[in-house]
C-alpha atoms as one frame of an Amber mdcrd trajectory, in Angstrom:
protein
  -4.372  21.454  14.439  -2.853  18.411  12.920   0.764  17.813  12.411   1.607
  17.464   8.962   5.033  17.395   7.321   5.705  18.417   3.427   9.066  18.814
   1.869   7.643  20.430  -1.374   6.479  24.115  -1.924   3.739  23.887  -4.363
   6.427  25.907  -6.500   9.020  23.453  -6.163   6.185  20.868  -7.125   5.301
  22.725 -10.121   9.201  22.707 -11.119   9.032  18.584 -10.859   5.648  19.133
 -13.362   7.335  20.953 -15.835  10.811  19.347 -15.956   8.567  15.883 -16.278
   6.733  17.368 -19.332  10.231  18.309 -20.620  11.334  14.519 -20.260   8.243
  12.971 -21.708   8.136  14.829 -24.255  11.979  14.942 -25.581  13.015  11.625
 -24.405  10.224   9.691 -23.701   9.801   6.320 -22.414  10.234   3.073 -23.654
   6.621   1.163 -24.227   6.809  -2.966 -24.320   3.425  -3.732 -24.896   2.101
  -3.261 -28.696  -1.024  -2.486 -27.684   0.130   0.364 -25.509   1.952   1.910
 -28.475  -1.303   1.912 -30.258  -3.444   3.323 -27.961  -0.922   6.179 -27.230
  -0.230   6.682 -31.233  -3.962   7.135 -31.428  -4.127   9.520 -28.280  -1.239
  12.006 -30.283   2.086  10.281 -28.873   4.961  10.237 -31.139   6.220   6.676
 -31.612   9.030   4.695 -32.824   8.297   1.288 -33.705  11.828   0.517 -34.299
  13.196   1.646 -30.802   9.450   1.271 -29.087   9.845   4.900 -27.638   7.122
   7.114 -27.294   7.434  10.645 -26.430   4.312  12.266 -25.232   3.488  15.711
 -26.243   2.449  18.616 -22.909  -1.070  18.472 -24.134  -1.286  14.647 -23.521
  -0.377  14.862 -20.450  -2.299  17.785 -19.304  -5.276  15.814 -20.905  -4.662
  12.527 -19.149  -3.840  14.127 -15.473  -7.564  16.198 -15.986  -9.040  12.479
 -16.910  -8.221  10.816 -13.932 -11.134  10.860 -11.234 -10.211  12.706  -8.110
 -12.299  10.812  -5.889 -13.500   7.191  -5.679 -14.027   4.427  -3.435 -12.405
   0.976  -2.880 -14.863  -1.620  -1.799 -14.248  -5.299  -0.771 -16.207  -8.758
  -0.007 -17.630  -7.350   3.139 -20.897  -4.786   2.566 -19.701  -2.593   5.626
 -16.250  -1.755   3.598 -15.532   0.957   1.511 -12.639   3.362   1.609 -12.954
   7.150   0.177  -9.855   8.037  -1.591  -8.824  12.016  -1.427 -11.132  12.252
   1.350  -8.748  12.797   4.297  -9.076   9.308   5.384  -5.903   6.722   6.087
  -5.655   3.105   5.713  -2.642   0.550   5.774  -1.665  -1.993   3.450   0.337
  -5.032   4.456   3.606  -5.318   2.237   3.721  -8.065   0.298   5.745 -10.869
  -1.702   8.240 -12.078   0.936   9.994 -15.075  -0.528  10.705 -16.252   2.836
   9.389 -16.532   6.956  10.758 -16.226   9.642   9.424 -18.780  11.562   7.630
 -18.136  14.995   8.310 -21.508  16.927  12.120 -22.090  15.802  13.295 -18.885
  14.985  14.915 -19.836  11.522  14.395 -18.776   8.433  12.621 -20.957   5.491
  10.557 -20.956   2.473   6.759 -19.799   2.637   3.859 -22.555   2.679   0.093
 -22.285   2.159  -0.240 -22.482   5.926   2.003 -19.306   6.336   0.094 -17.551
   3.826  -3.074 -18.193   5.376  -2.062 -17.107   8.912  -0.681 -13.925   7.331
  -3.581 -13.164   5.687  -6.024 -14.019   8.612  -4.347 -11.433  10.893  -4.413
  -8.454   8.270  -8.030  -9.564   7.960  -8.576  -9.498  11.762  -6.943  -5.851
  11.909  -9.336  -3.300  10.248  -6.037  -0.625  10.652  -5.135  -2.531   7.371
  -7.636  -1.711   4.612  -6.206  -3.523   1.741  -4.424  -6.766   0.715  -1.342
  -7.711  -0.838   0.392 -11.292  -0.511   2.209 -10.710   2.436   4.621 -14.220
   1.559   4.423 -16.147  -2.000   1.330 -18.373  -2.139   2.347 -21.962  -3.969
  -0.611 -21.892  -6.504  -0.256 -18.057  -7.501   2.171 -18.764 -10.213   0.870
 -21.797 -11.758  -1.010 -20.895 -14.784  -4.762 -20.922 -14.797  -5.967 -23.234
 -12.254  -3.520 -21.829  -9.828  -4.536 -18.640 -10.299  -7.862 -19.514  -9.675
  -6.982 -21.386  -6.490  -5.112 -18.634  -5.198  -7.671 -16.148  -5.926 -10.715
 -18.468  -4.373  -8.276 -18.256  -1.165  -8.155 -14.445  -1.455 -11.889 -13.550
  -1.148 -12.274 -16.510   1.079 -10.102 -15.133   3.934  -9.470 -11.375   3.211
 -12.830  -9.267   3.391 -11.556  -6.011   2.350 -10.001  -4.655  -0.755  -7.242
  -6.383  -2.570  -5.057  -5.049  -4.720  -2.782  -7.603  -7.034  -1.086  -7.647
 -10.401  -0.517 -10.914 -12.644   2.339 -10.580 -15.378   0.907 -12.465 -17.931
  -1.761 -11.253 -20.126  -3.454 -14.513 -20.811  -4.576 -14.435 -17.267  -6.917
 -11.794 -17.488 -10.085 -13.497 -18.459  -9.432 -15.554 -15.706  -8.874 -13.103
 -13.065 -12.477 -11.614 -14.417 -14.024 -14.633 -14.184 -13.227 -14.970 -10.486
 -14.394 -11.745  -9.811 -17.837 -12.219 -12.042 -18.837 -15.038  -9.607 -17.569
 -13.557  -6.300 -19.227 -10.466  -6.715 -21.879 -10.771  -8.917 -21.470  -9.497
 -12.302 -19.480  -7.135 -14.134 -21.455  -4.201 -13.016 -21.339  -5.049  -9.388
 -17.439  -5.015  -9.839 -17.620  -1.721 -11.728 -19.819  -0.325  -8.882 -17.780
  -1.865  -5.773 -14.153  -1.498  -6.997 -13.116  -4.966  -5.040 -10.126  -5.188
  -6.518  -7.279  -3.034  -8.273  -4.689  -3.599 -10.001  -0.583  -2.945  -9.655
   0.988  -1.831 -12.498   4.985  -1.559 -12.149   7.291   0.348 -14.663  10.736
  -0.918 -15.101  13.183   2.378 -13.783  14.615   4.124 -15.749  11.745   5.028
 -17.842  10.008   1.622 -19.401   6.535   0.612 -19.204   6.876  -3.148 -19.237
   4.762  -5.705 -20.852   3.706  -8.034 -18.743   1.791  -6.233 -15.897   0.655
  -3.491 -18.214  -0.657  -5.936 -21.146  -2.768  -8.017 -18.395  -4.201  -4.513
 -17.284  -4.997  -3.634 -21.266  -6.410  -6.741 -21.288  -9.062  -6.282 -18.065
 -10.168  -2.906 -19.414 -13.985  -2.592 -19.330 -14.488  -3.463 -15.873 -13.710
   0.007 -14.482 -10.805  -1.634 -12.394  -8.582   1.127 -10.223  -5.052   1.277
 -11.403  -2.034   1.916  -8.548   1.482   2.576 -10.664   4.192   2.075  -8.620
   7.590   2.557 -10.450  10.714   1.302  -7.802  13.707   3.624  -8.883  16.552
   3.531  -6.761  18.279   6.404  -6.262  21.941   5.930  -7.972  21.274   2.845
  -9.401  17.957   2.961 -11.389  17.750   6.411 -10.626  19.719   9.267 -10.805
  22.154   9.872  -7.529  19.800  12.543  -5.972  16.809  12.760  -4.288  15.413
  15.323  -6.427  16.366  13.282  -9.466  15.306  10.447  -8.383  11.795  11.871
  -7.602  11.518  13.401 -10.974  12.452   9.704 -12.506   9.547   8.621 -10.504
   7.480  11.580 -11.573   7.926  10.701 -15.290   7.400   6.846 -15.149   4.151
   7.496 -12.719   2.814  10.193 -15.342   3.958   8.704 -18.319   1.864   4.992
 -17.318  -0.886   7.313 -16.566  -1.005   8.972 -20.156  -1.375   5.248 -21.329
  -4.264   4.294 -18.421  -6.309   7.304 -19.593  -5.605   6.919 -23.677  -6.664
   3.279 -23.326  -9.937   3.686 -20.830 -10.027   6.914 -20.237 -11.496   8.006
 -16.713 -10.039   4.998 -15.225  -9.883   5.461 -11.442  -5.738   6.180 -10.638
  -3.598   5.727  -7.810  -0.571   7.599  -7.734   1.745   5.172  -6.035   5.333
   5.454  -6.610   8.098   3.750  -4.241  11.335   6.012  -4.224  14.136   4.551
  -2.289  17.771   4.167  -2.364  20.829   2.239  -3.438  23.469   1.651  -0.308
  26.586   3.358  -1.596  28.855   0.812   0.079  26.941  -2.470  -1.289  24.805
  -1.628  -4.158  21.867  -2.666  -2.391  18.612  -1.767  -1.518  18.904   0.711
   1.504  15.392  -0.559   2.824  16.122   1.414   6.299  17.312   4.380   5.073
  15.699   7.366   6.354  15.991   9.320   2.559  13.042   6.682   2.020  10.862
   8.813   4.493  11.680  12.118   2.667  11.377  10.692  -1.043   8.205   9.125
   0.019   6.752  12.787   1.211   7.925  14.113  -1.681   5.875  11.440  -3.794
   2.871  12.529  -1.455   3.043  16.265  -2.068   3.454  15.401  -6.090   0.415
  13.461  -5.956  -1.578  16.064  -4.177  -0.167  18.694  -6.805  -2.186  16.899
  -9.605  -5.118  16.336  -7.121  -4.672  12.307  -7.372  -5.320   9.473  -4.574
  -1.550   8.212  -3.152  -0.232   5.130  -2.055   2.939   5.731  -0.282   5.398
   3.575   1.210   6.933   3.562   4.524   8.018   1.478   7.385  10.974  -0.998
   5.488  14.098  -2.303   7.273  17.321  -3.834   6.358  17.230  -5.514   9.858
  16.385  -9.676   9.532  14.773 -10.134  13.059  12.105  -8.110  15.063  14.745
  -5.992  17.296  16.400  -2.775  18.129  17.093  -1.956  14.101  13.938  -2.710
  12.827  12.162  -0.673  15.637  13.928   2.704  15.028  14.260   2.238  11.318
  10.279   1.352  10.917   9.348   3.752  13.573  11.248   6.844  11.914  10.080
   6.039   8.201   6.615   5.052   9.593   6.138   8.394  11.443   7.470  10.403
   8.764   5.287   9.257   5.855   2.097   8.696   8.120   3.064  12.948   9.059
   2.253  13.100   5.147  -1.104  11.634   5.347  -1.375   9.276   2.550  -4.841
   7.802   1.510  -2.734   4.207   1.826   0.354   3.618   3.153   2.242   0.172
   2.381   4.064  -0.834   5.360   3.361  -3.515   8.191   4.635  -7.130   8.285
   8.184  -7.590   6.546  11.471  -7.849   7.268  15.460  -8.069   5.744  14.236
  -5.266   2.681  10.925  -6.786   2.103  11.894 -11.005   1.876  10.927 -11.804
   5.068   7.514 -12.333   6.673   7.542 -12.185  10.456   3.976 -12.245  12.207
   5.366 -10.891  15.148   6.692  -7.809  13.365   3.363  -7.539  11.483   1.568
  -6.960  14.485   4.330  -4.214  16.015   4.191  -2.595  13.118   0.581  -2.177
  13.540   1.568  -0.641  16.641   3.812   1.859  15.197   1.402   3.119  12.718
  -1.050   3.672  15.494   0.934   5.560  17.533   2.221   7.412  14.570  -1.741
   8.140  13.590  -2.264   9.565  16.777   1.021  11.887  16.260  -0.772  13.172
  12.965  -3.768  14.077  15.141  -1.730  17.018  16.771  -3.673  19.248  19.107
  -6.867  19.649  17.970  -7.948  23.266  18.715 -11.873  22.603  19.448 -14.275
  25.083  21.836 -14.983  21.986  24.041 -11.682  21.223  24.508 -10.067  23.970
  26.220 -11.537  23.114  29.426 -10.538  26.798  30.967 -13.886  26.614  33.189
 -12.392  22.962  34.672  -8.950  24.692  35.105 -10.484  27.420  37.080 -12.356
  25.893  39.308  -9.654  23.088  40.619  -7.281  25.805  40.587  -3.806  26.033
  42.352  -3.001  22.691  44.017  -5.976  20.452  42.570  -6.099  16.934  40.644
  -8.234  16.533  37.395  -7.914  12.689  37.606 -11.677  12.626  39.385 -13.161
  15.179  36.797 -15.668  13.994  34.050 -13.803  16.056  31.440 -10.654  13.552
  32.004 -12.874  10.424  32.100 -14.780  11.952  28.849 -11.297  12.370  26.800
  -9.769   9.251  28.189 -12.353   7.594  25.590 -12.428  10.221  23.488  -8.782
  10.221  21.756  -6.996  12.493  23.932  -4.795   9.436  24.694  -3.898   6.629
  22.628  -5.078   3.615  24.638  -2.709   1.330  23.577  -2.928  -2.492  25.367
   0.680  -3.151  23.685   3.769  -3.222  25.538   4.822  -2.951  29.331   2.618
  -0.229  30.993   3.150  -1.863  34.684   6.332  -1.466  37.373   9.526  -2.857
  37.076   8.556  -5.406  39.690   5.676  -6.369  38.088   7.291  -6.589  34.863
   9.872  -8.837  36.749   7.699 -10.986  37.962   6.085 -11.756  34.702   9.335
 -13.242  33.477  10.623 -10.021  31.449   8.631  -9.938  28.591  10.176  -8.599
  25.313   7.510  -6.793  22.936   8.600  -9.619  20.680   6.986 -12.347  23.002
   3.852  -9.708  23.679   3.718 -10.030  19.752   3.796 -13.615  19.448   0.816
 -14.270  22.225  -0.871 -11.919  20.113  -0.529 -13.774  16.883  -1.536 -16.985
  18.391  -4.908 -15.450  20.135  -6.196 -13.845  16.509  -5.350 -17.536  14.698
  -7.122 -19.026  17.262 -10.277 -16.920  17.282 -10.404 -14.774  14.206 -13.008
 -16.329  11.330 -12.261 -15.035   7.949 -15.064 -14.421   5.865 -15.345 -17.262
   3.675 -17.821 -18.098   0.698 -21.048 -19.347   0.610 -21.988 -22.732  -0.868
 -23.131 -21.264  -4.470 -20.021 -19.098  -4.858 -17.595 -22.171  -3.730 -18.676
 -24.720  -6.000 -18.767 -22.201  -8.949 -15.121 -21.360  -8.264 -14.317 -25.281
  -8.021 -16.151 -25.775 -11.191 -13.981 -22.263 -12.859 -10.584 -24.295 -11.724
 -11.715 -27.409 -13.136 -12.116 -25.580 -16.146  -9.079 -24.058 -16.034  -6.992
 -27.009 -15.883  -8.337 -28.451 -18.707  -7.750 -24.648 -20.949
């Protein structure tokens, strides 16, 4: 059977839900976008315009949960890419938003460039372990108004062929995003069918549905763009000072936003995606490598499964500022824990220092960590063809199984994780090779990928249409 970890029983998850109903109906959330309050009032919520507070009757919450689809697939530019959610599958989403880069040539920290962004995006396009895109580091054009946005999205779809998850905090940009999708994918109906883009809404903890990202999504209704809702409560700072209280806060923020999404566009594909983390009580900073984050992520997975919703979980963060022992033990412990919860999507690879610094070497190492965690989750499959009791009986006492056909077959059939990463040779061979470290090996692999991997690119007609859109955006 599979190795799985749960931290909530069904009864405990029901208790979280009941207290969520109580908080949302008695206290509610502050809903900043005017359109959001209007939509919720029309759906039966109690709205105080003076304070922007909205209280959610339990019947409204239950209806929103009912309206959210249980299964749908995320597509991409590649025709062969389709990732079904709530189907027992697992993929990675590279962590995003780094404001600095650890230069692999100098070892120094510096500001990111477009070349850094291109390299990081080409690497995650290369690894099919990574099915979903976030911008690993800041793209210099992404925040430069409509023209910069069109140029950025052109780069994204030319460089990454799988699913793209993004968010933009200015509702005025929504028409430009949609027009890029229209050009790249051949119209609204094709976007609705393939789901190549999902949108990230990040409620502000505690208990605020913010205006920017939420307003942008509201302006994009009608394209059936899946929504991932990702509040980021910090235990002891922007959430109560207990793991259970933090889970309750995150669930309130996620489910409250679900109510808005389903009231605004019933049946919108929805991903339960809170990031539950802890404050370091000695400094007040985000405790990126804290082991409690793993338990909190597992609890979030359990709540998503309680509601029957697809789940995007977070793991593999670290406080370390360079690849090394601390990054390894923090990322491995968190990554293994959360993988054993088996979310649909796991955010994790690539960043250091509390997700502010990009390291391409760490990105490669992290993917290896998740491959090992995924193998651990496979457990001990109890399948008729794997007993091999006939082989055991035939070979008998003192025999060897190295030459058996079943051994050769199962080496290639998943009983072993055949990793080509890290040292597998003798001490003498390792010393003769110059005592290479895992970071050295990761750096070599980075250079090999960048030298050989070709991103999907854009056909001439699509590239010309996007360039014309960029020209129009510059004049807007």
